[in-house]
C-alpha positions in Angstrom: 67.1 87.5 71.3 66.0 91.0 70.4 64.4 93.1 73.1 60.7 93.7 72.7 61.2 97.5 72.1 63.4 97.2 69.0 61.3 99.2 66.5 60.8 98.6 62.8 59.6 101.2 60.4 59.0 98.8 57.5 60.3 101.4 55.1 62.5 99.2 52.9 62.9 95.5 52.1 66.4 94.5 53.2 67.5 90.9 52.4 67.7 88.9 55.7 71.3 88.3 56.8 72.9 90.1 53.9 75.3 93.0 54.6 77.0 95.2 52.1 80.7 94.7 51.3 81.4 98.2 52.6 79.3 99.4 55.6 78.9 103.1 56.2 79.1 104.0 59.9 78.3 107.2 61.7 78.6 108.3 65.3 77.0 111.6 66.4 76.5 113.3 69.7 73.5 115.5 68.8 73.1 117.4 72.2 69.3 116.8 72.1 69.1 119.1 69.1 70.7 122.2 70.7 72.8 124.1 68.2 75.7 125.2 70.4 78.1 127.4 68.4 80.1 129.2 71.1 81.2 128.4 74.7 78.9 131.0 76.2 76.0 129.2 74.6 76.4 126.5 77.3 75.1 129.3 79.6 72.8 131.3 77.5 71.1 128.2 75.9 71.2 126.0 78.9 67.4 126.4 79.4 67.0 124.4 76.2 68.1 121.3 78.1 64.8 121.7 80.2 62.3 123.5 77.9 61.2 123.2 74.3 62.4 125.8 71.7 61.4 126.6 68.2 64.7 125.9 66.6 65.0 122.3 67.8 62.9 120.9 65.0 65.0 122.7 62.4 68.2 121.4 64.0 66.8 117.8 63.9 66.0 118.3 60.2 69.6 119.3 59.6 70.8 116.3 61.6 68.5 114.0 59.5 70.2 115.2 56.3 73.6 114.1 57.6 72.3 110.6 58.5 70.9 109.8 55.1 74.2 108.6 53.6 74.8 105.9 56.3 73.9 102.3 57.0 74.4 102.2 60.8 74.3 105.2 63.1 75.1 105.6 66.8 73.5 108.6 68.4 74.4 110.1 71.8 72.6 112.7 73.9 69.2 112.0 72.3 65.9 112.7 74.0 63.4 109.9 74.1 60.3 112.1 74.2 59.8 114.7 77.0 58.7 118.2 77.5 62.1 119.7 76.3 61.8 117.9 72.9 58.1 118.7 72.5 57.4 115.1 73.4 59.2 113.9 70.3 61.2 110.7 70.5 64.2 112.0 68.6 65.5 108.5 67.8 62.2 107.5 66.2 62.0 110.9 64.4 65.4 110.6 62.9 64.8 107.0 61.9 61.7 108.1 60.0 63.5 111.1 58.5 66.3 108.9 57.2 64.1 106.0 56.3 66.0 103.6 58.6 63.9 100.4 58.9 65.3 99.5 62.4 65.8 101.8 65.4 66.3 101.4 69.1 66.2 104.0 72.0 68.3 103.2 75.1 66.9 105.2 78.0 69.7 105.9 80.5 68.4 108.7 82.7 64.6 108.9 83.1 63.5 112.3 84.4 59.9 111.7 83.5 58.3 114.4 81.5 61.3 116.7 82.0 64.0 114.7 80.1 64.5 111.3 78.7 68.3 111.0 78.3 69.1 108.3 75.8 71.4 106.7 73.2 70.1 105.7 69.9 70.7 103.1 67.2 69.6 103.5 63.5 70.1 100.6 61.1 69.3 99.7 57.5 70.0 96.1 58.3 68.2 93.7 60.7 70.3 92.9 63.8 70.5 89.3 64.8 71.0 90.3 68.5 70.4 93.5 70.4 71.2 94.0 74.1 70.8 97.0 76.4 73.7 97.4 78.9 73.9 99.8 81.8 77.5 100.8 82.3 79.2 100.8 85.7 79.8 104.2 87.4 79.4 106.2 90.6 76.6 108.2 88.9 74.2 106.0 87.0 73.1 107.1 83.5 75.7 105.8 81.1 74.9 103.0 78.7 75.9 100.8 75.8 73.9 99.2 73.0 75.3 95.9 71.9 74.1 94.6 68.6 75.3 91.9 66.2 74.7 91.2 62.5 75.0 87.7 61.1 75.4 84.4 63.0 78.1 82.3 64.6 81.8 83.1 64.7 81.6 85.4 61.6 79.0 87.7 63.1 79.8 91.4 63.3 79.5 92.8 66.9 78.9 96.5 67.2 78.9 98.3 70.6 77.5 101.9 70.7 78.3 103.9 73.8 78.6 107.2 75.6 81.4 107.0 78.2 81.9 108.9 81.4 83.9 112.1 81.8 86.1 110.8 84.7 89.1 108.6 84.0 88.3 106.1 86.7 84.7 105.6 85.7 85.6 105.4 82.0 88.2 102.7 82.8 85.5 100.6 84.6 83.2 101.0 81.7 85.8 100.0 79.2 86.7 96.9 81.3 83.0 96.0 81.2 83.0 96.4 77.4 86.3 94.6 76.9 84.9 91.5 78.7 81.9 91.4 76.3 83.8 91.7 73.1 86.7 89.4 74.1 85.3 86.3 72.3 84.4 88.0 69.0 86.5 88.3 65.9 84.7 91.1 64.1 84.1 94.1 66.4 83.2 97.8 66.1 83.1 100.2 69.0 81.6 103.6 68.3 80.4 106.6 70.2 81.3 109.6 72.3 84.2 108.2 74.4 85.2 111.5 76.1 88.9 110.9 75.6 91.4 110.6 72.7 92.3 107.4 70.8 95.8 106.9 72.3 94.3 106.9 75.8 91.6 104.3 74.7 94.0 102.0 72.8 97.2 102.3 75.0 96.2 103.4 78.5 92.8 101.8 79.1 91.4 98.2 79.5 91.2 98.1 75.7 95.0 97.9 75.6 96.0 94.6 73.9 92.6 94.2 72.2 94.2 94.9 68.8 91.4 97.4 68.0 92.5 100.2 65.7 91.3 103.4 64.1 92.4 106.2 61.9 94.0 109.5 62.9 91.3 112.1 63.1 91.1 115.9 63.3 89.2 117.3 66.3 85.5 116.6 66.9 84.9 118.9 69.9 84.0 121.7 70.2 82.3 121.8 66.8 83.0 125.5 66.3 86.7 125.2 67.0 87.6 121.5 67.1 90.5 120.8 69.3 89.9 117.4 70.9 89.0 114.1 69.4 86.4 112.6 71.7 84.3 110.7 69.2 85.6 107.5 67.8 85.0 104.4 65.7 87.3 101.6 66.7 87.5 98.3 64.7 89.1 94.9 64.9 92.0 93.8 62.6 89.6 91.7 60.5 87.9 94.9 59.3 89.6 97.4 57.1 89.0 101.1 56.8 88.0 102.3 53.3 87.3 105.9 54.3 87.1 108.0 57.5 86.0 111.6 58.0 85.0 114.1 60.6 82.1 115.8 58.9 82.0 119.6 58.9 78.4 119.8 60.1 78.5 122.1 63.1 75.0 121.4 64.3 75.7 120.1 67.8 78.6 120.8 70.1 80.3 117.7 68.7 81.1 117.0 65.0 79.9 113.6 63.6 82.5 110.9 62.8 82.0 108.7 59.8 83.8 105.5 58.7 83.3 103.2 55.8 84.5 99.7 56.7 85.1 96.6 54.4 83.4 93.5 55.9 84.7 89.9 55.6 83.3 87.9 52.6 81.4 85.6 54.9 79.3 88.4 56.4 78.3 89.7 53.0 77.5 86.3 51.6 75.9 84.2 54.4 75.3 80.6 53.9 
């Protein structure tokens, strides 16, 4: 069952249940539209986490241009409509900018009119299922969006997430996610996972899950990428057609894109 606040823009007519042979995925931590370009900007532009600023709308426009070429987008560090964003729901705004007919905002930390810390989903295809999951942790405020496309054993399960900074909290969160993907054949995990791929696949509760990914260049910090913190992990039944870290230094993270080939049964239901 879809939650009541899954939103539709009615901007295109997508055939029910049909998915493309190759689905274009993107994961992007947009840092609520703050264009951080140097380490000292974390200090000098820190006020932008609390107050509106004139450049945020321009930055959102640049982010929107990046999203246009994708079918399914996971957004992290999005504001759901508070004073700092000029009361703009950034998930809704980017969905309209990119003409995504389906979008969902997951509110993880509600600071009222001061901040609406959120994850976001944008999709050109109608999900069959969408669930909002609060991830375990000492400090609340991390979440995962679980969504599936298609029906039955051949459905595609996609989990979008923003994981914790600490190793212990991240392990608890990945154990929670592992439990929820264990019975599914076609799985995608995507988001800001705050650690590198080897740690995720070899030294976390995801070990033995048979998930895989491609070797990527750095995604953080965007102005001098040295660490790969943003990932798209997929099950063996899905194959990678193309993978890129996009050179769009709009946030403090660079976006990660992956084109995946889907099983025939997903593209030709019934």
